[in-house]
C-alpha positions, 0 to 999 in steps of 0.5 A: 897816492897815499896823499889822497887816500888820507883825506878819504878815510878822515871823511870816513871816520867823520861819517862814522862819528855822525852815525854815532851820535844819534844812539846817545839820544835813544837813552834819554828818550826812550826813558822819558817814553818809559818812565811814565809807562813804568811808573804807571805800572808800578801804581796800578800794581801797587794799588791791586797789592793795597785792594787785596790786603783791605780785602783780606782784612775785611774777610779776616774782620767778618770772620772774628765779628761771626765768630765772636757772634757765636761765642756769644750765643754759645754762652747764653745756651750754657747759662740758660742749660744751667737755668741760671736765671731760675735760681735763688741766691743759696742755689747759686751757691750750690752750682759754684760749688759744684763748678769748684769740684769739677775743676778737682777742688778738695774740702768744698764747703757752702758755708754761706749764711748768717754770719758768713763773714762775707765768704760763701763758699770755701775750697782748696784749689789742685795746688793745695790753696785754699780759695774763699768765694762770695757769691752775689747773685745779683740782677745790678751790677756789683758795687765796690762796697760788696767788693770790699766787704770781701776784701775786709774777710779775707783779712779776718783770721779764717780766711787770712791765707785764702785767694778770694773770688767773686763770683756774680750773675751779672758784672762788676761796676768799674769802681768796684773792678778797679777795687777788685784788682787793686786786692788781686781778686778774682772776678767771675762776672756773667760772662766768665761765669758762662764760660766756666760752664761750658769749661773753656775756662776753670778756677784755680792756680793753671787757670787757662786763658779764654779765647773764642777759640777755646769758646766756641769749641766748648760749645760745640761740645755741650750741644753734643751732651747732656750734662747734670749738677748732682748736687742741685738736681740741675740739667743742662737744658 
């Protein structure tokens, strides 16, 4: 009896091993089938992510461009309200003096004229440092010669300890701008002058950085106000 039963158990064991054999093939076959599907899913998800990032970046670029254009429009409006293009050199110096007073400068005086030594306006900043300002009412770029004139004036005895500032209705040439940087001068060109009128920036040791956000904020405020420059008799508008 025992001998007859032994082969039966052996055959049963062999049958069980034969049934378990195909299960090992399922895993690699499933992997072969699922891997392409998973790759397609990852690829499609990655493409969707990239497309989403590109869309957000494009929308942000459009928003920044629109804000900058609006800021440029506010600049033009500020210059127009100040009547900048209707001034003459002397009244431009007086406008600069008015802006210095608004920023809290003390002892502001217009000294420009014959024998001014290259300095048109002087004043003392809230921090106590004296400033010497050269005003250039130009319809062309300021050249390096004008910058060197201011540098020479700052080396003379009356203005030796002054912070030099060049204010212009135009802009500086590349060489003039480089010369100004080399000598530590503050430059207020036409765009920065518009920011100054908007009160998006101010002159002095604690000058805040000019951002398009500040320009937009001050531009909106400018439209709601009617400011006057008392020393000039000019209205912004």
